C-alpha positions as CSV (number, residue, x, y, z in Angstrom):
1,M,-136.8,-38.6,-35.7
2,L,-133.8,-40.1,-33.8
3,L,-131.6,-37.4,-35.4
4,A,-133.9,-34.7,-34.3
5,I,-134.3,-36.0,-30.7
6,S,-130.5,-36.5,-30.3
7,C,-130.0,-32.8,-31.1
8,I,-132.9,-31.1,-29.4
9,L,-132.3,-32.8,-26.1
10,T,-129.1,-30.8,-25.8
11,L,-131.2,-27.7,-25.5
12,L,-132.2,-28.8,-22.0
13,V,-128.6,-28.6,-20.9
14,D,-127.5,-25.5,-18.9
15,V,-125.6,-23.9,-21.7
16,P,-124.4,-20.9,-19.7
17,A,-122.9,-23.3,-17.2
18,L,-121.1,-25.2,-20.0
19,A,-119.9,-21.9,-21.5
20,A,-118.5,-20.8,-18.1
21,A,-116.6,-24.1,-17.9
22,T,-114.6,-23.2,-21.0
23,N,-111.3,-21.4,-20.6
24,N,-112.1,-17.8,-21.6
25,K,-109.6,-15.3,-20.3
26,K,-110.4,-11.7,-19.7
27,S,-109.7,-9.6,-22.7
28,Q,-108.4,-6.1,-23.0
29,D,-109.0,-6.0,-26.8
30,P,-109.2,-2.4,-28.1
31,V,-112.5,-3.2,-29.7
32,L,-114.0,-3.2,-26.2
33,K,-112.8,0.2,-25.3
34,G,-115.4,2.2,-23.3
35,L,-117.4,-0.9,-22.3
36,P,-117.3,-2.6,-18.9
37,V,-116.5,-6.0,-20.4
38,T,-114.4,-8.2,-18.2
39,D,-115.9,-11.7,-18.5
40,L,-116.1,-12.1,-22.3
41,T,-113.6,-12.2,-25.1
42,A,-113.9,-9.6,-27.8
43,D,-115.6,-12.0,-30.2
44,E,-118.0,-13.2,-27.5
45,A,-118.9,-9.6,-26.7
46,I,-119.6,-8.8,-30.3
47,Q,-121.7,-11.9,-30.7
48,H,-123.5,-11.0,-27.5
49,A,-124.3,-7.5,-28.6
50,L,-125.5,-8.6,-32.0
51,N,-127.7,-11.2,-30.4
52,R,-129.2,-8.9,-27.8
53,L,-129.3,-5.5,-29.5
54,A,-129.9,-7.0,-32.9
55,Y,-131.4,-10.1,-34.4
56,G,-128.1,-11.9,-34.7
57,P,-125.1,-11.4,-37.0
58,R,-125.2,-11.6,-40.8
59,P,-122.1,-12.9,-42.7
60,G,-119.4,-10.3,-42.2
61,D,-121.1,-8.4,-39.3
62,V,-118.7,-9.5,-36.6
63,E,-115.7,-8.3,-38.6
64,R,-117.5,-5.1,-39.5
65,V,-118.2,-4.3,-35.8
66,R,-114.7,-5.3,-34.8
67,Q,-113.3,-2.7,-37.3
68,M,-115.7,0.0,-36.2
69,G,-115.4,-0.6,-32.5
70,L,-118.2,-2.1,-30.4
71,A,-119.0,1.1,-28.5
72,K,-119.4,3.1,-31.7
73,W,-121.7,0.5,-33.1
74,I,-123.8,0.6,-30.0
75,E,-124.1,4.4,-30.1
76,Q,-125.2,4.3,-33.7
77,Q,-127.9,1.8,-32.8
78,L,-129.1,4.0,-30.0
79,N,-129.4,6.8,-32.5
80,P,-131.0,5.0,-35.5
81,K,-131.7,8.2,-37.5
82,T,-127.9,8.5,-38.2
83,I,-128.0,5.1,-40.0
84,D,-128.8,5.0,-43.7
85,D,-131.6,2.5,-44.2
86,R,-132.8,3.3,-47.7
87,A,-132.1,-0.2,-49.0
88,L,-134.7,-1.6,-46.6
89,E,-137.2,1.2,-47.5
90,A,-136.8,0.1,-51.2
91,R,-137.7,-3.5,-50.2
92,L,-140.9,-2.3,-48.4
93,T,-142.3,-0.5,-51.4
94,V,-143.9,-3.8,-52.5
95,Y,-146.4,-3.5,-49.6
96,P,-148.8,-0.7,-50.5
97,T,-150.8,-1.0,-47.3
98,L,-147.9,0.2,-45.1
99,T,-148.4,3.8,-46.3
100,M,-152.2,3.9,-46.4
101,S,-154.3,5.7,-43.8
102,T,-156.9,3.8,-41.9
103,P,-159.8,5.3,-44.0
104,Q,-158.0,4.2,-47.1
105,L,-157.5,0.7,-45.8
106,L,-161.2,0.5,-44.8
107,A,-162.2,1.6,-48.3
108,E,-159.7,-0.5,-50.3
109,Y,-159.9,-3.7,-48.1
110,P,-163.5,-3.7,-46.9
111,N,-165.2,-6.2,-44.8
112,P,-166.5,-9.1,-46.9
113,K,-170.0,-8.4,-45.6
114,Q,-169.8,-4.8,-46.5
115,A,-168.4,-5.6,-49.9
116,A,-171.3,-8.0,-50.5
117,K,-173.7,-5.3,-49.4
118,Q,-172.1,-2.9,-51.9
119,A,-172.4,-5.6,-54.6
120,E,-176.1,-6.1,-53.8
121,Q,-176.7,-2.4,-54.0
122,L,-174.9,-2.3,-57.3
123,K,-177.3,-5.0,-58.6
124,Q,-180.2,-2.6,-58.0
125,Q,-178.7,0.1,-60.1
126,P,-178.5,0.1,-63.9
127,T,-175.1,-0.3,-65.4
128,Q,-173.6,2.3,-67.7
129,M,-174.4,0.2,-70.7
130,Q,-178.1,-0.1,-69.6
131,V,-178.4,3.6,-69.0
132,A,-177.1,4.3,-72.5
133,Q,-179.6,1.8,-73.9
134,Q,-182.4,3.5,-72.0
135,Q,-181.5,6.8,-73.4
136,A,-181.3,5.4,-76.9
137,D,-184.7,3.7,-76.5
138,A,-186.2,7.0,-75.3
139,A,-184.8,8.9,-78.3
140,V,-186.2,6.3,-80.7
141,S,-189.6,6.4,-79.1
142,A,-189.6,10.2,-79.5
143,M,-188.7,9.9,-83.1
144,A,-191.5,7.4,-83.7
145,R,-194.0,9.8,-82.1
146,D,-192.7,12.6,-84.2
147,M,-193.2,10.6,-87.4
148,D,-196.7,9.6,-86.3
149,G,-197.5,13.3,-85.8
150,S,-198.4,12.6,-82.2
151,N,-195.6,14.8,-80.9
152,P,-195.1,18.4,-81.9
153,T,-191.6,19.3,-83.0
154,A,-189.8,22.6,-82.7
155,N,-190.6,23.2,-86.5
156,E,-194.3,22.6,-86.1
157,P,-196.8,25.0,-84.6
158,A,-198.2,24.1,-81.2
159,E,-201.7,23.0,-80.7
160,N,-202.6,26.1,-78.7
161,D,-201.2,28.4,-81.5
162,S,-204.1,30.6,-83.0
163,A,-202.6,30.1,-86.4
164,A,-202.2,26.4,-86.1
165,T,-203.7,24.2,-88.7
166,T,-204.0,20.5,-88.8
167,A,-201.3,18.8,-90.9
168,T,-202.6,16.0,-93.1
169,A,-200.2,13.7,-94.8
170,P,-200.6,13.3,-98.6
171,A,-202.5,10.3,-99.8
172,D,-199.5,8.9,-101.6
173,M,-197.2,9.1,-98.6
174,P,-196.3,5.7,-97.1
175,S,-197.2,4.8,-93.6
176,P,-194.8,5.8,-90.9
177,M,-192.0,3.3,-90.2
178,K,-192.8,0.9,-87.4
179,L,-189.9,0.8,-85.0
180,N,-189.3,-1.8,-82.3
181,P,-190.8,-0.7,-79.1
182,P,-188.7,-0.3,-76.0
183,T,-187.7,-3.6,-74.4
184,P,-190.0,-4.3,-71.4
185,G,-188.3,-3.9,-68.1
186,A,-185.5,-1.8,-69.6
187,G,-183.3,-0.5,-66.8
188,R,-183.5,-3.7,-64.7
189,R,-180.1,-5.5,-64.3
190,D,-179.6,-8.6,-66.4
191,P,-177.6,-11.0,-64.3
192,L,-176.0,-12.4,-67.4
193,A,-175.0,-9.0,-68.8
194,T,-172.5,-7.8,-66.2
195,D,-170.4,-4.7,-66.8
196,P,-166.9,-5.7,-65.5
197,N,-166.0,-2.1,-64.9
198,A,-168.8,-1.8,-62.4
199,V,-167.7,-4.7,-60.2
200,P,-166.3,-3.3,-56.9
201,R,-162.5,-3.6,-56.7
202,A,-162.8,-5.6,-53.4
203,I,-164.9,-8.2,-55.2
204,S,-162.9,-8.4,-58.5
205,D,-159.5,-8.6,-56.8
206,D,-158.9,-11.4,-54.3
207,S,-155.8,-9.6,-52.9
208,K,-158.2,-6.9,-51.6
209,R,-159.4,-9.0,-48.7
210,P,-158.9,-7.6,-45.1
211,A,-156.5,-10.4,-44.2
212,R,-154.1,-8.9,-46.7
213,V,-153.5,-5.9,-44.4
214,V,-152.2,-8.1,-41.6
215,E,-150.3,-10.3,-44.0
216,E,-148.4,-7.3,-45.3
217,L,-147.7,-6.1,-41.8
218,A,-146.2,-9.5,-40.9
219,M,-144.1,-9.7,-44.1
220,A,-142.8,-6.2,-43.5
221,K,-142.0,-7.0,-39.9
222,I,-139.8,-10.0,-41.1
223,T,-138.2,-7.9,-43.8
224,R,-137.3,-5.1,-41.4
225,A,-135.8,-7.5,-38.9
226,V,-133.7,-9.3,-41.5
227,Y,-132.5,-6.4,-43.6
228,S,-132.7,-3.2,-41.5
229,E,-129.4,-1.6,-40.5
230,R,-131.3,-0.1,-37.6
231,Q,-131.4,-3.3,-35.7
232,L,-132.0,-1.9,-32.2
233,Q,-134.9,0.1,-33.5
234,Q,-136.5,-3.1,-34.8
235,V,-135.9,-4.9,-31.5
236,M,-137.5,-2.1,-29.6
237,D,-140.5,-1.8,-32.0
238,D,-141.1,-5.5,-31.4
239,F,-140.7,-5.0,-27.6
240,W,-143.3,-2.2,-27.4
241,L,-145.7,-3.7,-29.9
242,N,-145.7,-6.8,-27.5
243,H,-145.9,-4.6,-24.4
244,F,-148.9,-2.6,-25.8
245,N,-150.4,-5.7,-27.5
246,V,-153.3,-5.5,-29.8
247,Y,-154.9,-8.6,-31.2
248,A,-155.5,-8.4,-35.0
249,G,-158.3,-11.0,-34.9
250,K,-160.7,-8.8,-33.0
251,G,-163.2,-7.1,-35.3
252,E,-162.0,-3.8,-36.9
253,A,-158.6,-4.0,-35.2
254,K,-157.0,-5.4,-38.3
255,W,-157.6,-2.2,-40.2
256,F,-156.2,-0.1,-37.3
257,L,-152.9,-2.0,-36.8
258,T,-151.1,-0.4,-39.7
259,S,-151.4,3.1,-38.3
260,Y,-150.8,1.8,-34.8
261,E,-147.4,0.4,-35.6
262,R,-146.4,3.1,-38.1
263,D,-147.7,6.2,-36.3
264,V,-147.7,5.2,-32.6
265,I,-145.1,2.5,-31.9
266,Q,-142.2,3.2,-34.3
267,P,-141.8,7.0,-33.8
268,N,-141.8,6.6,-30.0
269,S,-139.9,3.3,-29.4
270,L,-136.7,5.2,-28.3
271,G,-138.3,8.4,-27.0
272,K,-140.2,9.4,-23.9
273,F,-142.4,6.7,-22.3
274,K,-145.2,9.2,-21.6
275,D,-145.4,10.1,-25.2
276,L,-145.6,6.5,-26.2
277,L,-148.2,5.8,-23.4
278,T,-150.4,8.7,-24.5
279,A,-150.2,7.7,-28.2
280,T,-151.4,4.2,-27.4
281,A,-154.2,5.5,-25.2
282,K,-155.5,7.6,-28.1
283,S,-155.0,5.0,-30.8
284,P,-158.2,3.6,-32.3
285,A,-156.4,0.2,-32.2
286,M,-156.1,0.2,-28.4
287,L,-159.5,1.9,-27.9
288,F,-161.1,-0.8,-29.9
289,Y,-159.1,-3.8,-28.7
290,L,-159.8,-3.0,-25.0
291,D,-163.3,-1.7,-25.6
292,N,-162.7,1.8,-24.2
293,F,-164.5,3.3,-27.2
294,L,-167.7,1.9,-25.7
295,S,-167.1,3.1,-22.2
296,V,-169.4,5.9,-21.1
297,D,-170.7,7.4,-17.9
298,P,-173.7,5.2,-17.0
299,N,-175.7,8.3,-16.1
300,A,-174.8,10.2,-19.3
301,Q,-177.9,9.1,-21.3
302,Q,-180.3,10.0,-18.5
303,R,-178.5,13.3,-18.0
304,L,-178.7,14.2,-21.6
305,A,-182.4,13.3,-21.7
306,M,-183.0,15.6,-18.8
307,Q,-181.1,18.4,-20.4
308,R,-183.1,18.1,-23.6
309,A,-186.3,18.1,-21.5
310,M,-185.3,21.3,-19.9
311,R,-184.8,23.1,-23.2
312,R,-188.2,24.8,-23.2
313,P,-189.1,28.5,-23.8
314,Y,-189.5,30.6,-20.6
315,G,-192.8,30.0,-18.9
316,Y,-193.3,26.5,-20.4
317,P,-193.1,23.4,-18.2
318,P,-190.2,21.0,-19.0
319,R,-191.0,18.0,-21.2
320,P,-191.3,14.7,-19.4
321,V,-188.2,12.5,-19.6
322,P,-188.9,9.6,-21.9
323,A,-188.6,6.1,-20.5
324,Q,-185.3,4.3,-21.5
325,N,-186.3,1.1,-23.4
326,K,-182.9,0.4,-25.0
327,P,-180.1,-1.3,-23.0
328,Q,-177.8,1.3,-21.5
329,R,-174.1,1.5,-22.3
330,G,-172.0,1.8,-19.2
331,L,-168.6,1.9,-17.8
332,N,-166.0,-0.5,-19.3
333,E,-163.0,-1.2,-17.1
334,N,-160.9,-3.2,-19.6
335,Y,-158.5,-0.4,-20.5
336,G,-158.3,1.0,-17.0
337,R,-157.3,-2.4,-15.6
338,E,-154.7,-3.2,-18.3
339,L,-153.3,0.3,-18.3
340,M,-152.3,-0.2,-14.7
341,E,-151.5,-3.9,-14.6
342,L,-149.7,-4.3,-17.9
343,H,-148.8,-0.9,-19.3
344,T,-147.5,1.1,-16.3
345,V,-147.3,0.4,-12.6
346,G,-147.7,-3.4,-12.7
347,V,-149.9,-5.7,-10.6
348,D,-147.7,-5.3,-7.4
349,A,-148.0,-1.5,-7.3
350,G,-150.7,-1.6,-4.5
351,Y,-153.6,-0.2,-6.4
352,T,-157.2,-1.5,-5.7
353,Q,-160.3,-2.4,-7.7
354,K,-161.6,1.0,-6.7
355,D,-158.6,2.6,-8.5
356,V,-159.4,0.6,-11.6
357,T,-162.9,1.9,-11.6
358,E,-161.8,5.5,-11.0
359,V,-159.3,5.2,-13.9
360,A,-162.1,3.9,-16.1
361,R,-164.3,6.9,-15.2
362,C,-161.4,9.2,-16.2
363,F,-161.3,7.7,-19.7
364,T,-165.1,7.8,-20.4
365,G,-165.6,9.6,-23.7
366,W,-162.3,8.6,-25.2
367,S,-163.7,7.0,-28.3
368,I,-163.4,6.5,-32.1
369,E,-165.2,8.6,-34.6
370,K,-166.9,6.5,-37.3
371,P,-164.9,3.3,-36.7
372,R,-165.7,1.8,-40.1
373,E,-165.1,5.0,-42.1
374,L,-162.7,7.6,-40.4
375,A,-161.4,5.6,-37.5
376,Q,-160.0,8.6,-35.7
377,F,-159.6,9.5,-32.0
378,K,-162.6,11.4,-30.7
379,F,-163.4,12.8,-27.3
380,N,-167.1,12.9,-26.6
381,D,-167.6,15.2,-23.7
382,K,-171.3,14.4,-23.6
383,V,-170.7,10.8,-22.3
384,H,-167.7,11.7,-20.0
385,D,-168.1,11.4,-16.3
386,P,-167.8,15.0,-15.1
387,Y,-167.4,14.3,-11.4
388,P,-164.1,14.2,-9.4
389,K,-162.2,10.9,-9.1
390,V,-159.4,9.7,-6.9
391,V,-156.7,7.4,-8.4
392,M,-154.0,5.9,-6.1
393,G,-154.7,8.7,-3.5
394,K,-154.5,11.5,-6.1
395,R,-157.5,13.7,-6.8
396,I,-158.4,13.9,-10.5
397,N,-160.6,16.8,-11.4
398,A,-159.0,18.4,-14.5
399,G,-162.3,18.1,-16.4
400,G,-163.1,16.6,-19.8
401,M,-160.4,14.8,-21.7
402,K,-157.8,16.2,-19.3
403,D,-159.0,13.8,-16.7
404,G,-157.5,10.9,-18.7
405,E,-154.4,12.9,-19.6
406,Q,-153.8,13.6,-15.9
407,V,-154.0,9.9,-15.1
408,L,-151.5,9.1,-17.8
409,D,-149.1,11.7,-16.4
410,L,-149.6,10.3,-12.9
411,L,-148.9,6.7,-14.0
412,A,-146.0,7.6,-16.3
413,K,-144.2,9.4,-13.4
414,H,-145.0,6.8,-10.7
415,P,-142.0,5.0,-9.2
416,S,-143.7,1.6,-9.7
417,T,-143.8,2.3,-13.5
418,A,-140.1,3.1,-13.6
419,K,-139.4,-0.3,-11.9
420,F,-141.9,-2.3,-13.9
421,I,-140.7,-1.0,-17.3
422,S,-137.1,-1.4,-16.3
423,T,-137.7,-5.0,-15.2
424,K,-139.3,-5.9,-18.5
425,L,-136.5,-4.3,-20.5
426,A,-133.8,-6.1,-18.4
427,R,-135.7,-9.4,-18.8
428,R,-135.8,-8.9,-22.6
429,F,-132.1,-7.9,-22.9
430,V,-130.3,-9.5,-20.0
431,S,-131.9,-12.6,-18.4
432,D,-135.2,-14.1,-17.4
433,N,-134.4,-13.1,-13.8
434,P,-132.5,-9.8,-14.1
435,P,-130.2,-8.7,-11.3
436,P,-132.2,-6.4,-8.9
437,A,-129.2,-4.0,-8.6
438,L,-129.3,-3.4,-12.4
439,V,-133.1,-2.9,-12.4
440,D,-132.8,-0.3,-9.6
441,R,-130.2,1.7,-11.6
442,M,-132.4,1.6,-14.7
443,A,-135.4,2.7,-12.7
444,K,-133.5,5.6,-11.3
445,T,-132.5,6.7,-14.8
446,F,-136.1,6.3,-15.9
447,Q,-137.3,8.7,-13.2
448,K,-134.3,11.1,-13.5
449,S,-134.7,11.4,-17.3
450,G,-138.5,11.7,-17.3
451,G,-138.9,8.3,-18.8
452,D,-136.4,8.6,-21.6
453,I,-136.3,5.1,-23.0
454,R,-132.9,5.6,-24.8
455,E,-131.2,6.7,-21.6
456,V,-132.7,3.7,-19.7
457,L,-131.2,1.4,-22.4
458,R,-127.9,3.1,-22.2
459,T,-127.7,2.5,-18.4
460,M,-128.4,-1.1,-19.0
461,I,-126.0,-1.6,-21.9
462,Y,-123.1,0.1,-20.1
463,S,-123.6,-2.0,-17.0
464,P,-121.3,-4.9,-16.0
465,E,-124.4,-7.1,-15.6
466,F,-125.2,-6.9,-19.3
467,W,-121.7,-8.2,-20.2
468,S,-121.5,-10.8,-17.5
469,R,-120.8,-14.5,-18.1
470,D,-124.2,-15.3,-16.5
471,A,-126.0,-13.2,-19.1
472,Y,-124.1,-14.7,-22.1
473,R,-126.4,-17.0,-24.1
474,A,-128.8,-17.0,-21.1
475,K,-131.9,-16.2,-23.2
476,V,-133.9,-18.7,-25.3
477,K,-134.9,-17.2,-28.6
478,T,-138.6,-16.8,-29.3
479,P,-139.9,-18.4,-32.5
480,Y,-139.8,-15.0,-34.2
481,E,-136.2,-14.4,-33.1
482,L,-135.1,-17.8,-34.2
483,V,-136.5,-17.5,-37.7
484,V,-135.1,-14.0,-38.2
485,S,-131.6,-14.9,-36.7
486,S,-131.4,-18.0,-38.8
487,V,-132.1,-16.1,-42.0
488,R,-129.5,-13.5,-41.1
489,A,-126.9,-16.1,-40.1
490,L,-127.2,-17.9,-43.4
491,G,-127.3,-14.6,-45.4
492,T,-130.5,-15.9,-47.0
493,D,-132.0,-14.0,-49.9
494,V,-135.7,-13.6,-49.1
495,D,-138.0,-12.9,-52.0
496,T,-141.2,-14.0,-50.4
497,P,-141.4,-13.6,-46.6
498,M,-144.8,-15.2,-46.1
499,P,-143.5,-18.8,-45.7
500,L,-141.2,-17.4,-43.0
501,V,-144.2,-15.7,-41.3
502,Q,-146.0,-19.1,-41.4
503,W,-143.0,-20.8,-39.9
504,V,-143.0,-18.4,-37.0
505,G,-146.6,-19.3,-36.4
506,R,-145.9,-23.0,-36.7
507,I,-143.2,-22.9,-34.1
508,G,-145.7,-21.2,-31.7
509,Q,-145.7,-17.4,-32.1
510,P,-148.1,-16.2,-34.9
511,L,-147.4,-12.5,-35.6
512,Y,-150.1,-10.0,-34.5
513,Q,-152.2,-12.9,-33.3
514,C,-151.6,-12.9,-29.5
515,Q,-155.2,-12.7,-28.1
516,P,-154.6,-11.8,-24.4
517,P,-153.3,-8.2,-23.7
518,T,-150.3,-9.7,-21.9
519,G,-148.5,-10.2,-25.2
520,Y,-146.2,-13.1,-25.7
521,S,-144.0,-14.3,-22.9
522,D,-140.3,-13.5,-22.8
523,K,-139.3,-16.4,-20.6
524,A,-137.7,-19.7,-21.6
525,E,-140.3,-22.0,-20.1
526,T,-142.9,-20.7,-22.6
527,W,-140.9,-21.8,-25.6
528,V,-139.0,-24.9,-24.4
529,N,-141.1,-28.0,-25.0
530,S,-140.6,-31.1,-27.1
531,G,-143.1,-30.1,-29.8
532,A,-141.7,-26.6,-30.2
533,L,-138.1,-27.8,-30.2
534,L,-138.8,-30.4,-33.0
535,N,-140.4,-27.6,-35.1
536,R,-137.4,-25.4,-34.5
537,L,-135.0,-28.1,-35.8
538,N,-137.3,-28.9,-38.7
539,F,-137.2,-25.2,-39.7
540,S,-133.4,-25.0,-39.5
541,L,-133.1,-28.1,-41.7
542,A,-135.6,-26.7,-44.2
543,L,-134.0,-23.2,-44.4
544,A,-130.5,-24.5,-44.7
545,G,-131.6,-27.1,-47.3
546,N,-133.4,-24.5,-49.4
547,K,-136.8,-26.0,-48.8
548,V,-138.5,-22.8,-47.7
549,R,-140.3,-21.3,-50.6
550,G,-139.1,-17.7,-51.4
551,S,-135.8,-18.0,-49.5
552,R,-132.5,-19.0,-51.0
553,S,-129.3,-19.8,-49.0
554,D,-125.8,-20.5,-50.2
555,V,-124.4,-22.7,-47.5
556,A,-121.4,-23.8,-49.6
557,A,-120.2,-20.2,-50.0
558,L,-120.3,-19.7,-46.2
559,L,-118.5,-22.9,-45.4
560,G,-116.0,-22.6,-48.2
561,S,-114.6,-25.3,-50.5
562,E,-111.3,-26.0,-48.9
563,N,-112.8,-28.7,-46.7
564,D,-114.6,-30.6,-49.4
565,G,-114.8,-34.3,-48.6
566,D,-113.7,-33.9,-45.0
567,A,-116.8,-34.1,-42.8
568,R,-115.0,-33.4,-39.6
569,K,-113.3,-30.2,-40.9
570,T,-116.6,-29.0,-42.5
571,L,-118.4,-29.5,-39.2
572,D,-115.7,-27.5,-37.4
573,R,-116.0,-24.7,-39.9
574,A,-119.8,-24.7,-39.5
575,V,-119.5,-24.5,-35.8
576,Q,-117.1,-21.6,-36.1
577,V,-119.2,-19.7,-38.6
578,F,-122.6,-20.1,-36.9
579,L,-121.8,-20.6,-33.3
580,G,-118.5,-19.0,-32.8
581,Q,-117.8,-21.2,-29.9
582,A,-119.6,-24.3,-28.7
583,A,-119.6,-26.4,-25.5
584,P,-117.8,-29.8,-25.8
585,G,-121.2,-31.6,-25.3
586,T,-122.6,-29.8,-28.3
587,V,-119.6,-30.7,-30.5
588,D,-119.7,-34.4,-29.4
589,T,-123.4,-34.6,-30.2
590,L,-122.9,-33.1,-33.7
591,Q,-119.9,-35.3,-34.4
592,K,-121.9,-38.4,-33.7
593,Q,-124.2,-37.4,-36.6
594,L,-121.5,-37.3,-39.2
595,E,-122.0,-41.0,-40.0
596,N,-125.7,-40.6,-40.3
597,P,-127.1,-41.5,-43.8
598,Q,-128.9,-38.1,-43.8
599,V,-125.6,-36.3,-43.5
600,L,-123.4,-38.5,-45.6
601,Q,-125.2,-39.8,-48.6
602,A,-124.0,-42.4,-51.2
603,K,-125.6,-44.2,-54.1
604,L,-125.6,-48.0,-54.2
605,D,-123.2,-48.1,-57.2
606,D,-121.0,-45.2,-55.9
607,P,-119.1,-45.8,-52.7
608,V,-118.1,-42.1,-52.5
609,K,-120.1,-40.4,-49.8
610,Q,-121.4,-36.9,-50.4
611,L,-121.7,-34.5,-47.5
612,D,-125.1,-32.9,-47.4
613,L,-124.2,-29.3,-46.3
614,G,-127.8,-28.4,-45.8
615,V,-128.5,-31.1,-43.3
616,L,-125.2,-30.4,-41.5
617,T,-125.9,-26.7,-41.3
618,G,-129.4,-27.3,-40.1
619,L,-128.1,-29.5,-37.3
620,V,-125.6,-26.8,-36.2
621,L,-128.5,-24.2,-36.2
622,G,-130.4,-26.6,-34.0
623,A,-127.6,-26.6,-31.4
624,P,-128.4,-24.9,-28.0
625,E,-125.8,-22.2,-28.6
626,F,-127.8,-20.9,-31.6
627,Q,-131.2,-21.5,-30.1
628,R,-130.1,-19.2,-27.3
629,R,-129.0,-15.6,-27.5
């Protein structure tokens, strides 16, 4: 505990200020050609890029980028389709749910209640063995009747034949054989005679539980972040998945998330914002999570009843409209509110509650067809509000589904959306309080390019603010970023990602489990507290010490053997490998731990102390320079 506290307290120090105090001269290294880097050295700039546009460097990444040139690496990341990622794709083949359609997932991983209902229905049906037994019993009964003479056969004349005669058995013929009669109740299911082939797959295979769908999503997410060469793509997928958050724990949403991430977020994360916005609006995951699939014109049911009543032949009076005894579905404003506040213009855009209501009216009828079977987008014109609306001073009267599409177009092009999205991107990639001048330039690019996300990122990346000393190591890693960057830094071989998924949740950010539509915060104060910091250090010690199941790290290979027995030199090597450069206060704190029994171990009968590389590396990963990016 004392060891942990002594290390994590350094996280509260202003690391950027300490870094600025170090003597870092401006570099004109050729590796920085084409980039407005003046405050950082070449190695710092490469580390900065790998920590902001990727999930941190793996062993050898800094050297590889240096040889390639930083600008070229950035351009490759901005165009991920040019990067070969087949090695990652091979790793993902162990997760079959990733390629399944939503109807397949609903069928293969049914709700336990539905599976139980299917099993109960199966009990009421005879098994294949019982059907065969019934047929055999019926055949034997027929044979018995034939031998009794009570049942005419094809070779005997029928009773109504004029030439028919009564057949009498000879006196010396033995009596007909007495066969066992059919078992009473044949066809009823014997609870002790279960046909294993008739057991539903969801019941017989425990891996076919619905939670497995989300588990595979989370494991695949970790795997992509660790092993993908398309690092910026993975960072942007996570950014938009958090921006357009959907909570997996809400009802059927868990079955919709696979298609949501695969077919909505990933293809559009570096494309046009309007395309991404429209895809999320029509996604069953978003429609279900924010209840828009339930939103209808409150007058629709009465209007439909009146239309049916008027459908009478000419000359007949209309039928009376029946009284409405069932509770009426009405307008749901959840999606309309979050669309404006969180997805587009932001809370400070000047819209009113009336605007929220009008937007909700525009999206009536945007629903899901058979949520528990097909789970596809469906527009139901019968429950759509057909009357004109006014949203933020603009008249919306396109009609039908086009009302909602017109709203999406209006919001995607709104200047407040350009600023809101640019601010969130700058906060994610630059600092918690991004420079207003940078945000303004990004917003102008957003509007000029028609919401081209790639171009907005390029404006940000090629800005002096992105490479400033103030931005360097100014962001605290989220739990997800910490876990992934630690695995990458150690070059850890991950066979089973689920323990890593669990560590992310333990530190405070369970994947796909953010309940409010705001998504997880990207600011330091959310993640910097004593409990979370202690869990961070515990994770670093566990991972470096090979105590995380399914993950194997070779710390000795990274630190080399030339410093064996020299604790000070080994520490210096660890700082160089994992931190690149550390503030004097960090180095002093780590050096004080070199005499700690957990770092230097010795047996009672052996005075030679052995350096525990796992503990030493875990402490270095717990340093503020690594906890920040």
